DRENTOR-509444 format. One record per residue: residue number from 1; residue in three letters; x, y, z of N, C-alpha, C, CB in turn. Coordinates in nm, 3 decimals, padded with zeros to 5 digits. Glycine has a CB too. Layout:
 seq type    n_c1    n_c2    n_c3   ca_c1   ca_c2   ca_c3    c_c1    c_c2    c_c3   cb_c1   cb_c2   cb_c3
 NUM  ALA       X       Y       Z       X       Y       Z       X       Y       Z       X       Y       Z
...
***
This chain:
 seq type    n_c1    n_c2    n_c3   ca_c1   ca_c2   ca_c3    c_c1    c_c2    c_c3   cb_c1   cb_c2   cb_c3
   1  MET -04.498 -30.667  03.765 -04.532 -30.610  03.635 -04.405 -30.593  03.558 -04.606 -30.477  03.649
   2  HIS -04.406 -30.632  03.445 -04.286 -30.628  03.363 -04.285 -30.503  03.279 -04.276 -30.751  03.273
   3  ALA -04.171 -30.440  03.275 -04.157 -30.318  03.191 -04.143 -30.358  03.047 -04.035 -30.232  03.236
   4  ARG -04.205 -30.279  02.965 -04.198 -30.308  02.820 -04.078 -30.240  02.762 -04.325 -30.263  02.747
   5  LEU -04.012 -30.319  02.692 -03.894 -30.265  02.626 -03.933 -30.218  02.490 -03.782 -30.369  02.616
   6  SER -03.902 -30.091  02.468 -03.935 -30.034  02.337 -03.810 -30.039  02.251 -03.990 -29.887  02.350
   7  PRO -03.825 -30.089  02.136 -03.708 -30.095  02.046 -03.664 -29.954  02.008 -03.740 -30.177  01.918
   8  VAL -03.540 -29.939  02.005 -03.482 -29.809  01.967 -03.402 -29.832  01.840 -03.391 -29.748  02.082
   9  ALA -03.427 -29.753  01.747 -03.353 -29.764  01.620 -03.232 -29.671  01.624 -03.446 -29.729  01.497
  10  LEU -03.119 -29.730  01.606 -02.995 -29.653  01.606 -02.965 -29.610  01.465 -02.877 -29.734  01.665
  11  ILE -02.977 -29.486  01.448 -02.958 -29.434  01.313 -02.818 -29.373  01.305 -03.069 -29.327  01.277
  12  LEU -02.740 -29.424  01.214 -02.606 -29.372  01.190 -02.612 -29.278  01.073 -02.503 -29.485  01.164
  13  ILE -02.570 -29.161  01.100 -02.573 -29.060  00.995 -02.430 -29.032  00.952 -02.644 -28.929  01.043
  14  ALA -02.407 -29.051  00.830 -02.273 -29.022  00.774 -02.272 -28.882  00.720 -02.235 -29.125  00.663
  15  LEU -02.191 -28.798  00.780 -02.180 -28.660  00.734 -02.075 -28.654  00.624 -02.145 -28.563  00.852
  16  PRO -02.108 -28.594  00.519 -02.008 -28.587  00.408 -01.887 -28.504  00.449 -02.073 -28.526  00.279
  17  VAL -01.768 -28.554  00.418 -01.641 -28.483  00.448 -01.595 -28.411  00.322 -01.529 -28.583  00.498
  18  ALA -01.565 -28.282  00.338 -01.522 -28.203  00.223 -01.387 -28.256  00.171 -01.510 -28.052  00.261
  19  PRO -01.373 -28.278  00.041 -01.247 -28.331 -00.015 -01.131 -28.232  00.001 -01.265 -28.366 -00.164
  20  VAL -01.005 -28.283  00.027 -00.885 -28.199  00.039 -00.843 -28.155 -00.100 -00.769 -28.276  00.111
  21  ALA -00.822 -28.024 -00.111 -00.785 -27.971 -00.243 -00.645 -28.019 -00.281 -00.791 -27.814 -00.243
  22  ALA -00.622 -28.068 -00.398 -00.491 -28.115 -00.447 -00.398 -27.995 -00.472 -00.508 -28.199 -00.579
  23  GLN -00.265 -28.008 -00.426 -00.169 -27.900 -00.446 -00.122 -27.898 -00.591 -00.049 -27.915 -00.350
  24  THR -00.110 -27.771 -00.648 -00.066 -27.755 -00.787  00.087 -27.748 -00.792 -00.129 -27.627 -00.849
  25  ALA  00.156 -27.828 -00.874  00.302 -27.828 -00.886  00.351 -27.696 -00.947  00.350 -27.948 -00.973
  26  ALA  00.468 -27.637 -00.887  00.523 -27.511 -00.937  00.589 -27.532 -01.073  00.624 -27.452 -00.836
  27  SER  00.575 -27.434 -01.158  00.637 -27.441 -01.290  00.788 -27.419 -01.277  00.575 -27.335 -01.387
  28  PRO  00.874 -27.491 -01.351  01.020 -27.470 -01.343  01.058 -27.330 -01.391  01.095 -27.577 -01.427
  29  SER  01.172 -27.277 -01.333  01.218 -27.143 -01.369  01.369 -27.147 -01.386  01.177 -27.039 -01.261
  30  SER  01.420 -27.065 -01.471  01.565 -27.061 -01.495  01.607 -26.918 -01.524  01.605 -27.155 -01.613
  31  ALA  01.737 -26.892 -01.505  01.794 -26.760 -01.533  01.930 -26.778 -01.599  01.806 -26.674 -01.401
  32  THR  01.963 -26.689 -01.687  02.092 -26.694 -01.757  02.171 -26.567 -01.725  02.072 -26.709 -01.910
  33  LEU  02.295 -26.585 -01.678  02.382 -26.472 -01.645  02.494 -26.464 -01.746  02.439 -26.486 -01.502
  34  ASN  02.526 -26.344 -01.787  02.642 -26.322 -01.872  02.765 -26.295 -01.786  02.618 -26.204 -01.970
  35  ALA  02.880 -26.334 -01.834  03.007 -26.303 -01.769  03.083 -26.208 -01.860  03.092 -26.434 -01.740
  36  THR  03.124 -26.095 -01.806  03.191 -25.993 -01.887  03.324 -25.955 -01.824  03.101 -25.868 -01.904
  37  THR  03.411 -25.900 -01.901  03.538 -25.849 -01.850  03.592 -25.748 -01.950  03.641 -25.965 -01.826
  38  VAL  03.694 -25.677 -01.910  03.766 -25.585 -01.998  03.912 -25.630 -02.000  03.753 -25.434 -01.950
  39  PHE  03.964 -25.660 -02.116  04.102 -25.706 -02.127  04.196 -25.586 -02.142  04.117 -25.802 -02.246
  40  GLU  04.305 -25.589 -02.067  04.409 -25.488 -02.078  04.544 -25.558 -02.081  04.402 -25.386 -01.961
  41  GLN  04.632 -25.509 -02.165  04.765 -25.567 -02.172  04.840 -25.541 -02.040  04.843 -25.509 -02.292
  42  ALA  04.896 -25.645 -01.982  04.971 -25.629 -01.858  05.095 -25.544 -01.886  05.011 -25.767 -01.799
  43  PRO  05.126 -25.450 -01.797  05.246 -25.369 -01.819  05.371 -25.456 -01.810  05.254 -25.253 -01.717
  44  PRO  05.472 -25.423 -01.887  05.596 -25.502 -01.879  05.663 -25.481 -01.744  05.693 -25.464 -01.993
  45  PRO  05.740 -25.577 -01.699  05.813 -25.557 -01.574  05.911 -25.441 -01.589  05.888 -25.686 -01.532
  46  PRO  05.941 -25.373 -01.480  06.030 -25.257 -01.490  06.167 -25.295 -01.543  06.044 -25.189 -01.354
  47  LEU  06.218 -25.215 -01.633  06.351 -25.238 -01.688  06.400 -25.106 -01.746  06.351 -25.352 -01.796
  48  LYS  06.489 -25.039 -01.674  06.534 -24.908 -01.720  06.677 -24.883 -01.673  06.441 -24.797 -01.667
  49  LEU  06.759 -24.834 -01.766  06.896 -24.795 -01.736  06.905 -24.642 -01.730  06.994 -24.851 -01.843
  50  THR  06.971 -24.592 -01.629  06.990 -24.447 -01.613  07.136 -24.420 -01.582  06.898 -24.390 -01.500
  51  VAL  07.200 -24.337 -01.664  07.341 -24.307 -01.642  07.355 -24.216 -01.520  07.404 -24.240 -01.766
  52  GLY  07.443 -24.257 -01.428  07.470 -24.176 -01.310  07.599 -24.096 -01.326  07.478 -24.263 -01.186
  53  THR  07.706 -24.164 -01.362  07.837 -24.100 -01.377  07.908 -24.159 -01.498  07.923 -24.117 -01.249
  54  PRO  07.958 -24.077 -01.590  08.034 -24.131 -01.703  08.170 -24.182 -01.659  08.052 -24.025 -01.813
  55  ILE  08.233 -24.262 -01.741  08.370 -24.306 -01.715  08.461 -24.183 -01.725  08.416 -24.419 -01.815
  56  ASN  08.542 -24.162 -01.624  08.627 -24.042 -01.620  08.770 -24.083 -01.588  08.574 -23.940 -01.514
  57  PHE  08.859 -24.064 -01.683  09.000 -24.099 -01.661  09.078 -23.988 -01.591  09.065 -24.130 -01.794
  58  GLY  09.013 -23.876 -01.562  09.085 -23.765 -01.500  09.189 -23.708 -01.596  09.153 -23.812 -01.369
  59  LYS  09.306 -23.679 -01.546  09.416 -23.627 -01.630  09.515 -23.740 -01.657  09.488 -23.506 -01.561
  60  VAL  09.548 -23.759 -01.784  09.645 -23.863 -01.821  09.758 -23.799 -01.901  09.577 -23.978 -01.904
  61  ALA  09.876 -23.854 -01.886  09.993 -23.800 -01.953  10.007 -23.858 -02.095  10.119 -23.829 -01.872
  62  ILE  10.045 -23.771 -02.188  10.082 -23.815 -02.322  10.228 -23.860 -02.316  10.061 -23.699 -02.430
  63  PRO  10.261 -23.975 -02.369  10.400 -24.022 -02.360  10.499 -23.919 -02.414  10.416 -24.155 -02.435
  64  ASN  10.610 -23.905 -02.343  10.715 -23.818 -02.395  10.797 -23.894 -02.500  10.807 -23.767 -02.278
  65  ASN  10.901 -23.837 -02.544  10.982 -23.899 -02.650  11.104 -23.975 -02.597  11.028 -23.794 -02.746
  66  ALA  11.107 -23.997 -02.464  11.223 -24.065 -02.407  11.227 -24.212 -02.446  11.222 -24.053 -02.256
  67  LYS  11.111 -24.268 -02.477  11.104 -24.409 -02.518  11.031 -24.413 -02.651  11.032 -24.498 -02.410
  68  ALA  11.102 -24.453 -02.754  11.042 -24.455 -02.887  10.925 -24.552 -02.893  11.146 -24.491 -02.992
  69  ASN  10.818 -24.507 -02.956  10.699 -24.590 -02.980  10.632 -24.640 -02.852  10.736 -24.709 -03.064
  70  ALA  10.653 -24.573 -02.743  10.590 -24.615 -02.617  10.441 -24.581 -02.619  10.660 -24.547 -02.496
  71  VAL  10.365 -24.660 -02.547  10.220 -24.639 -02.532  10.190 -24.638 -02.383  10.136 -24.750 -02.607
  72  CYS  10.111 -24.540 -02.340  10.065 -24.537 -02.201  09.927 -24.603 -02.193  10.060 -24.390 -02.147
  73  ARG  09.916 -24.698 -02.102  09.787 -24.766 -02.082  09.730 -24.726 -01.947  09.803 -24.922 -02.092
  74  TYR  09.608 -24.671 -01.951  09.540 -24.629 -01.829  09.414 -24.713 -01.811  09.504 -24.477 -01.835
  75  GLN  09.401 -24.770 -01.692  09.286 -24.855 -01.665  09.210 -24.805 -01.542  09.330 -25.000 -01.644
  76  LEU  09.077 -24.812 -01.553  08.988 -24.787 -01.440  08.910 -24.916 -01.416  08.891 -24.664 -01.467
  77  VAL  08.928 -24.974 -01.298  08.866 -25.104 -01.267  08.797 -25.095 -01.132  08.972 -25.217 -01.267
  78  VAL  08.675 -25.146 -01.124  08.602 -25.144 -00.998  08.642 -25.262 -00.912  08.450 -25.145 -01.023
  79  GLU  08.664 -25.233 -00.784  08.686 -25.336 -00.683  08.583 -25.311 -00.574  08.835 -25.333 -00.625
  80  ARG  08.480 -25.396 -00.572  08.363 -25.369 -00.489  08.304 -25.235 -00.529  08.400 -25.370 -00.338
  81  ASP  08.307 -25.136 -00.441  08.252 -25.005 -00.479  08.361 -24.900 -00.496  08.152 -24.959 -00.375
  82  LYS  08.486 -24.943 -00.511  08.597 -24.851 -00.526  08.654 -24.857 -00.668  08.706 -24.882 -00.424
  83  THR  08.706 -24.742 -00.714  08.773 -24.737 -00.844  08.924 -24.750 -00.824  08.740 -24.604 -00.919
  84  VAL  08.981 -24.848 -00.891  09.126 -24.869 -00.885  09.185 -24.823 -01.019  09.161 -25.021 -00.856
  85  THR  09.281 -24.733 -01.012  09.344 -24.681 -01.134  09.484 -24.741 -01.150  09.352 -24.526 -01.129
  86  SER  09.527 -24.750 -01.275  09.663 -24.795 -01.302  09.715 -24.724 -01.426  09.668 -24.950 -01.322
  87  ALA  09.845 -24.702 -01.427  09.912 -24.638 -01.540  10.037 -24.718 -01.572  09.946 -24.487 -01.510
  88  ASP  10.043 -24.774 -01.691  10.158 -24.857 -01.731  10.210 -24.809 -01.866  10.118 -25.007 -01.737
  89  MET  10.341 -24.824 -01.882  10.400 -24.799 -02.013  10.411 -24.932 -02.087  10.540 -24.729 -02.000
  90  LEU  10.363 -24.931 -02.209  10.367 -25.052 -02.290  10.466 -25.033 -02.404  10.227 -25.086 -02.346
  91  SER  10.538 -25.137 -02.432  10.624 -25.137 -02.550  10.539 -25.160 -02.672  10.736 -25.244 -02.539
  92  ARG  10.559 -25.084 -02.776  10.478 -25.098 -02.897  10.486 -25.241 -02.952  10.522 -24.998 -03.004
  93  THR  10.600 -25.304 -02.935  10.616 -25.442 -02.983  10.548 -25.537 -02.886  10.766 -25.478 -02.998
  94  GLY  10.435 -25.594 -02.928  10.362 -25.688 -02.843  10.287 -25.624 -02.729  10.456 -25.787 -02.788
  95  LEU  10.297 -25.493 -02.714  10.231 -25.420 -02.606  10.256 -25.482 -02.470  10.081 -25.413 -02.632
  96  ALA  10.381 -25.523 -02.446  10.419 -25.576 -02.316  10.448 -25.461 -02.220  10.541 -25.670 -02.328
  97  VAL  10.420 -25.482 -02.091  10.445 -25.379 -01.992  10.595 -25.357 -01.975  10.379 -25.416 -01.857
  98  ASP  10.634 -25.230 -01.980  10.774 -25.192 -01.958  10.780 -25.118 -01.824  10.830 -25.100 -02.076
  99  PRO  10.835 -25.182 -01.721  10.833 -25.121 -01.588  10.918 -24.995 -01.575  10.879 -25.220 -01.486
 100  SER  11.001 -24.968 -01.672  11.086 -24.849 -01.661  11.006 -24.719 -01.664  11.188 -24.847 -01.773
 101  ASN  10.897 -24.719 -01.735  10.809 -24.602 -01.748  10.885 -24.476 -01.787  10.735 -24.578 -01.617
 102  LEU  10.978 -24.491 -01.879  11.052 -24.374 -01.928  10.962 -24.274 -01.999  11.162 -24.418 -02.021
 103  ALA  10.848 -24.321 -02.045  10.757 -24.234 -02.119  10.680 -24.139 -02.028  10.660 -24.316 -02.199
 104  GLY  10.691 -24.160 -01.895  10.624 -24.069 -01.801  10.474 -24.091 -01.790  10.648 -23.928 -01.842
 105  CYS  10.428 -24.212 -01.812  10.284 -24.241 -01.802  10.235 -24.215 -01.660  10.254 -24.389 -01.842
 106  ALA  10.129 -24.137 -01.647  10.076 -24.104 -01.514  09.930 -24.063 -01.527  10.158 -23.990 -01.447
 107  ILE  09.853 -24.095 -01.424  09.712 -24.057 -01.417  09.691 -23.979 -01.289  09.616 -24.181 -01.424
 108  SER  09.616 -23.871 -01.295  09.597 -23.786 -01.177  09.459 -23.722 -01.182  09.707 -23.678 -01.168
 109  GLY  09.425 -23.653 -01.075  09.295 -23.587 -01.070  09.183 -23.685 -01.039  09.266 -23.516 -01.201
 110  ALA  09.061 -23.634 -01.039  08.944 -23.717 -01.009  08.918 -23.813 -01.124  08.819 -23.629 -00.983
 111  SER  08.905 -23.938 -01.090  08.875 -24.040 -01.191  08.777 -24.140 -01.132  09.006 -24.111 -01.239
 112  SER  08.700 -24.204 -01.217  08.603 -24.301 -01.167  08.555 -24.389 -01.280  08.484 -24.231 -01.100
 113  VAL  08.515 -24.509 -01.243  08.448 -24.596 -01.339  08.310 -24.538 -01.368  08.437 -24.744 -01.286
 114  GLY  08.245 -24.586 -01.473  08.110 -24.540 -01.503  08.008 -24.602 -01.409  08.075 -24.572 -01.647
 115  ILE  07.904 -24.528 -01.377  07.798 -24.577 -01.290  07.664 -24.565 -01.363  07.795 -24.499 -01.155
 116  VAL  07.592 -24.676 -01.367  07.460 -24.680 -01.431  07.363 -24.745 -01.334  07.465 -24.758 -01.567
 117  MET  07.247 -24.682 -01.313  07.143 -24.739 -01.227  07.049 -24.825 -01.311  07.064 -24.627 -01.154
 118  LEU  07.014 -24.941 -01.255  06.926 -25.034 -01.325  06.802 -25.062 -01.242  07.000 -25.166 -01.355
 119  ALA  06.686 -25.022 -01.295  06.557 -25.058 -01.235  06.509 -25.185 -01.301  06.451 -24.942 -01.250
 120  CYS  06.478 -25.287 -01.222  06.439 -25.416 -01.278  06.351 -25.490 -01.178  06.564 -25.502 -01.315
 121  GLU  06.299 -25.606 -01.219  06.215 -25.688 -01.133  06.303 -25.768 -01.039  06.124 -25.782 -01.217
 122  ASN  06.288 -25.741 -00.910  06.378 -25.801 -00.810  06.377 -25.954 -00.820  06.338 -25.757 -00.669
 123  GLY  06.496 -26.011 -00.823  06.510 -26.156 -00.826  06.509 -26.218 -00.964  06.403 -26.215 -00.747
 124  GLN  06.477 -26.139 -01.067  06.471 -26.194 -01.202  06.610 -26.196 -01.267  06.373 -26.112 -01.288
 125  THR  06.627 -26.287 -01.362  06.752 -26.295 -01.436  06.752 -26.192 -01.549  06.773 -26.438 -01.493
 126  ILE  06.858 -26.115 -01.558  06.872 -26.011 -01.659  06.986 -26.050 -01.753  06.898 -25.872 -01.593
 127  ARG  06.961 -26.042 -01.881  07.068 -26.060 -01.980  07.120 -25.922 -02.019  07.017 -26.139 -02.106
 128  TYR  07.250 -25.911 -02.034  07.308 -25.781 -02.066  07.407 -25.794 -02.181  07.378 -25.723 -01.943
 129  GLY  07.433 -25.682 -02.243  07.536 -25.672 -02.346  07.606 -25.539 -02.332  07.475 -25.688 -02.488
 130  ALA  07.734 -25.536 -02.365  07.812 -25.412 -02.357  07.905 -25.405 -02.476  07.893 -25.405 -02.224
 131  SER  07.905 -25.290 -02.542  07.995 -25.270 -02.656  08.071 -25.139 -02.637  07.916 -25.269 -02.791
 132  TYR  08.200 -25.143 -02.665  08.288 -25.027 -02.649  08.323 -24.971 -02.785  08.417 -25.066 -02.571
 133  SER  08.320 -24.840 -02.796  08.358 -24.772 -02.920  08.454 -24.659 -02.889  08.233 -24.718 -02.995
 134  SER  08.565 -24.656 -02.961  08.660 -24.546 -02.945  08.615 -24.429 -03.031  08.805 -24.591 -02.984
 135  ALA  08.648 -24.307 -02.987  08.600 -24.187 -03.056  08.675 -24.160 -03.185  08.612 -24.067 -02.966
 136  GLY  08.778 -24.235 -03.213  08.851 -24.216 -03.339  08.956 -24.107 -03.334  08.756 -24.186 -03.448
 137  ILE  08.996 -24.066 -03.214  09.102 -23.966 -03.200  09.236 -24.034 -03.223  09.097 -23.897 -03.059
 138  LYS  09.312 -23.982 -03.314  09.443 -24.041 -03.342  09.532 -24.034 -03.218  09.511 -23.969 -03.460
 139  GLY  09.583 -24.150 -03.178  09.669 -24.156 -03.062  09.598 -24.186 -02.932  09.741 -24.029 -03.047
 140  ALA  09.463 -24.201 -02.934  09.386 -24.232 -02.813  09.288 -24.345 -02.846  09.311 -24.106 -02.759
 141  LEU  09.312 -24.461 -02.787  09.228 -24.578 -02.813  09.155 -24.616 -02.685  09.312 -24.697 -02.866
 142  PHE  09.022 -24.603 -02.687  08.939 -24.643 -02.573  08.887 -24.783 -02.599  08.820 -24.543 -02.551
 143  ARG  08.898 -24.871 -02.497  08.858 -25.010 -02.515  08.815 -25.069 -02.382  08.972 -25.092 -02.576
 144  GLN  08.762 -25.190 -02.389  08.720 -25.256 -02.266  08.837 -25.324 -02.197  08.611 -25.358 -02.297
 145  VAL  08.822 -25.341 -02.067  08.919 -25.416 -01.988  08.879 -25.563 -01.995  08.924 -25.364 -01.838
 146  SER  08.959 -25.651 -01.937  08.928 -25.794 -01.945  08.791 -25.826 -01.887  09.034 -25.874 -01.873
 147  ARG  08.749 -25.754 -01.784  08.612 -25.773 -01.735  08.539 -25.639 -01.742  08.612 -25.829 -01.589
 148  ILE  08.411 -25.648 -01.770  08.332 -25.528 -01.796  08.311 -25.444 -01.670  08.198 -25.565 -01.855
 149  GLY  08.276 -25.509 -01.560  08.249 -25.435 -01.438  08.175 -25.520 -01.338  08.169 -25.309 -01.468
 150  SER  08.083 -25.459 -01.264  08.010 -25.530 -01.161  07.871 -25.472 -01.149  08.083 -25.524 -01.025
 151  ILE  07.784 -25.546 -01.078  07.651 -25.497 -01.043  07.622 -25.539 -00.901  07.542 -25.551 -01.141
 152  ALA  07.558 -25.450 -00.825  07.531 -25.478 -00.684  07.417 -25.390 -00.637  07.658 -25.455 -00.598
 153  PRO  07.349 -25.428 -00.528  07.249 -25.339 -00.469  07.316 -25.212 -00.419  07.174 -25.411 -00.354
 154  PRO  07.238 -25.105 -00.399  07.297 -24.978 -00.356  07.325 -24.970 -00.206  07.207 -24.864 -00.393
 155  ASP  07.294 -25.076 -00.132  07.313 -25.073  00.013  07.462 -25.068  00.047  07.247 -25.195  00.078
 156  PRO  07.495 -25.012  00.161  07.637 -25.003  00.200  07.708 -25.138  00.203  07.648 -24.939  00.335
 157  ASP  07.637 -25.244  00.249  07.702 -25.374  00.252  07.682 -25.443  00.117  07.646 -25.462  00.367
 158  ALA  07.766 -25.405  00.022  07.754 -25.457 -00.113  07.790 -25.605 -00.124  07.841 -25.378 -00.207
 159  GLN  07.823 -25.668 -00.010  07.849 -25.813 -00.013  07.725 -25.886 -00.063  07.889 -25.865  00.128
 160  ARG  07.606 -25.836 -00.025  07.483 -25.901 -00.067  07.456 -25.870 -00.213  07.364 -25.857  00.021
 161  GLY  07.450 -25.973 -00.294  07.414 -25.954 -00.433  07.525 -25.901 -00.522  07.300 -25.865 -00.441
 162  TYR  07.648 -25.891 -00.475  07.757 -25.840 -00.557  07.790 -25.942 -00.666  07.882 -25.810 -00.471
 163  GLN  07.788 -25.899 -00.793  07.814 -25.989 -00.904  07.909 -25.922 -01.003  07.683 -26.029 -00.973
 164  ILE  07.999 -25.999 -01.059  08.096 -25.949 -01.156  08.047 -25.978 -01.297  08.236 -26.012 -01.132
 165  MET  08.057 -25.877 -01.383  08.027 -25.896 -01.525  08.160 -25.921 -01.597  07.952 -25.771 -01.586
 166  SER  08.187 -26.047 -01.624  08.318 -26.085 -01.677  08.332 -26.054 -01.825  08.343 -26.232 -01.653
 167  ASP  08.229 -26.082 -01.902  08.236 -26.068 -02.047  08.147 -25.954 -02.094  08.196 -26.199 -02.117
 168  ASN  08.158 -25.923 -02.223  08.073 -25.815 -02.276  07.931 -25.862 -02.307  08.136 -25.757 -02.401
 169  ALA  07.899 -25.985 -02.272  07.761 -26.035 -02.281  07.746 -26.146 -02.178  07.727 -26.087 -02.425
 170  GLY  07.633 -26.148 -02.111  07.611 -26.249 -02.008  07.480 -26.223 -01.936  07.727 -26.251 -01.908
 171  SER  07.471 -26.269 -01.814  07.348 -26.252 -01.736  07.382 -26.235 -01.589  07.253 -26.371 -01.756
 172  PHE  07.290 -26.175 -01.516  07.303 -26.162 -01.371  07.163 -26.157 -01.312  07.385 -26.035 -01.332
 173  ARG  07.155 -26.168 -01.180  07.027 -26.160 -01.111  07.003 -26.017 -01.066  07.022 -26.257 -00.991
 174  CYS  06.881 -25.972 -01.082  06.844 -25.837 -01.037  06.830 -25.838 -00.885  06.712 -25.790 -01.104
 175  ASP  06.916 -25.764 -00.817  06.909 -25.748 -00.672  06.896 -25.600 -00.641  07.034 -25.809 -00.600
 176  LEU  06.777 -25.560 -00.601  06.752 -25.420 -00.569  06.792 -25.389 -00.426  06.604 -25.385 -00.592
 177  GLY  06.786 -25.261 -00.391  06.813 -25.220 -00.253  06.703 -25.268 -00.160  06.828 -25.069 -00.244
 178  ARG  06.725 -25.255 -00.032  06.627 -25.303  00.067  06.492 -25.233  00.051  06.680 -25.281  00.209
 179  ASP  06.494 -25.110  00.008  06.370 -25.035 -00.011  06.332 -25.024 -00.159  06.383 -24.895  00.049
 180  GLY  06.387 -25.115 -00.241  06.352 -25.117 -00.383  06.433 -25.022 -00.470  06.210 -25.085 -00.399
 181  GLN  06.542 -24.966 -00.418  06.623 -24.876 -00.499  06.689 -24.954 -00.612  06.731 -24.805 -00.412
 182  PRO  06.714 -24.887 -00.725  06.776 -24.955 -00.840  06.913 -25.014 -00.804  06.792 -24.857 -00.957
 183  ALA  06.948 -25.120 -00.874  07.081 -25.178 -00.862  07.181 -25.086 -00.930  07.086 -25.321 -00.923
 184  ILE  07.308 -25.098 -00.893  07.413 -25.012 -00.947  07.510 -25.095 -01.030  07.488 -24.938 -00.834
 185  MET  07.524 -25.056 -01.156  07.622 -25.118 -01.245  07.743 -25.026 -01.250  07.562 -25.142 -01.389
 186  ARG  07.861 -25.083 -01.231  07.986 -25.007 -01.240  08.065 -25.061 -01.358  08.069 -25.018 -01.107
 187  ILE  08.104 -24.971 -01.449  08.160 -25.011 -01.578  08.307 -24.969 -01.588  08.079 -24.949 -01.693
 188  ASN  08.393 -25.066 -01.617  08.537 -25.042 -01.630  08.571 -24.984 -01.767  08.616 -25.171 -01.606
 189  GLY  08.696 -24.939 -01.780  08.742 -24.889 -01.910  08.893 -24.880 -01.916  08.681 -24.752 -01.939
 190  GLU  08.944 -24.879 -02.039  09.088 -24.867 -02.063  09.113 -24.765 -02.172  09.151 -25.004 -02.100
 191  LEU  09.217 -24.686 -02.153  09.257 -24.586 -02.252  09.405 -24.604 -02.283  09.227 -24.441 -02.201
 192  GLN  09.437 -24.624 -02.410  09.576 -24.634 -02.454  09.612 -24.506 -02.530  09.598 -24.760 -02.543
 193  VAL  09.720 -24.444 -02.487  09.761 -24.315 -02.544  09.902 -24.329 -02.600  09.755 -24.202 -02.437
 194  SER  09.918 -24.285 -02.723  10.051 -24.284 -02.785  10.092 -24.140 -02.814  10.052 -24.369 -02.916
 195  ALA  10.218 -24.121 -02.842  10.272 -23.985 -02.860  10.239 -23.932 -02.998  10.424 -23.983 -02.838
 196  GLU  10.118 -23.880 -03.011  10.074 -23.822 -03.138  10.069 -23.670 -03.123  09.935 -23.879 -03.182
 197  SER  10.116 -23.600 -03.226  10.127 -23.455 -03.216  09.991 -23.384 -03.216  10.210 -23.402 -03.329
 198  ASP  09.884 -23.452 -03.263  09.756 -23.382 -03.273  09.664 -23.410 -03.155  09.686 -23.421 -03.401
 199  LEU  09.713 -23.472 -03.049  09.629 -23.490 -02.931  09.609 -23.356 -02.861  09.694 -23.593 -02.833
 200  PRO  09.484 -23.322 -02.825  09.461 -23.194 -02.757  09.527 -23.193 -02.620  09.310 -23.166 -02.743
 201  ASN  09.589 -23.084 -02.586  09.661 -23.074 -02.460  09.584 -22.984 -02.364  09.805 -23.019 -02.482
 202  GLY  09.544 -23.040 -02.249  09.477 -22.960 -02.147  09.329 -22.942 -02.166  09.539 -22.828 -02.141
 203  ALA  09.268 -23.010 -02.261  09.125 -22.994 -02.286  09.052 -23.125 -02.254  09.098 -22.951 -02.432
 204  ALA  08.930 -23.113 -02.202  08.847 -23.231 -02.177  08.797 -23.285 -02.310  08.728 -23.198 -02.082
 205  VAL  08.816 -23.414 -02.332  08.783 -23.474 -02.461  08.704 -23.602 -02.439  08.912 -23.502 -02.543
 206  ASN  08.604 -23.625 -02.522  08.533 -23.752 -02.521  08.614 -23.853 -02.602  08.387 -23.737 -02.580
 207  VAL  08.664 -23.956 -02.532  08.751 -24.053 -02.599  08.677 -24.178 -02.645  08.863 -24.091 -02.507
 208  GLY  08.553 -24.193 -02.607  08.479 -24.312 -02.650  08.347 -24.326 -02.579  08.562 -24.436 -02.629
 209  THR  08.278 -24.433 -02.609  08.147 -24.461 -02.549  08.134 -24.609 -02.517  08.033 -24.416 -02.643
 210  VAL  08.046 -24.635 -02.421  08.006 -24.773 -02.389  07.855 -24.780 -02.404  08.052 -24.816 -02.243
 211  THR  07.808 -24.874 -02.482  07.664 -24.893 -02.499  07.622 -25.018 -02.426  07.626 -24.902 -02.650
 212  LEU  07.530 -25.001 -02.330  07.479 -25.111 -02.250  07.336 -25.144 -02.293  07.484 -25.077 -02.100
 213  SER  07.304 -25.272 -02.293  07.167 -25.314 -02.322  07.129 -25.424 -02.223  07.153 -25.364 -02.471
 214  VAL  07.004 -25.425 -02.181  06.954 -25.527 -02.086  06.817 -25.574 -02.132  06.948 -25.470 -01.941
 215  ASN  06.787 -25.697 -02.103  06.653 -25.751 -02.129  06.632 -25.874 -02.042  06.635 -25.788 -02.281
 216  TYR  06.504 -25.914 -02.030  06.471 -26.033 -01.950  06.488 -26.157 -02.035  06.327 -26.024 -01.895
***
């Protein structure tokens, strides 16, 4: 007996697939920042002169009458950190040195070159000027020596940074102390004294001034 084959219908059912939602593009965004500041004038580099010790000739002799028209010349000159004094008799003619010293020229007592402290920017070049003015006392002429003086750091070993100020205008480098202490300027001077009857005897007198100026 043969089995009957019954046809079977294969039904394919397509199930609908839900559509994928499309992604929405982000809107562009931007931000603006302001830049602000406060302007202030930069302070100038330090530059200050402070007088430490005035030029002091101590006691000087007025020429006697043993040599007519004689002039006594007194000089204070710095050598490193020491003051070297000299007293010479000059002949009025040509102001040449007369070694006889018949006029009795002599300097005594405490004397020193002038000392001025300089605060400045370490390592910078400083321009300086120096002008000498006599006080106008008859018979006493205060003037500069051939070289003005020197400048050096305040440290004991003044070999470092020691500079000579040769002329009454020039420049030097600012060399401060190891801990920033001001540099020391030492200022020379000369006093010429003639035998004038109106010179004060035994009194301390201002015989002149030195005006120093510095700038970068």
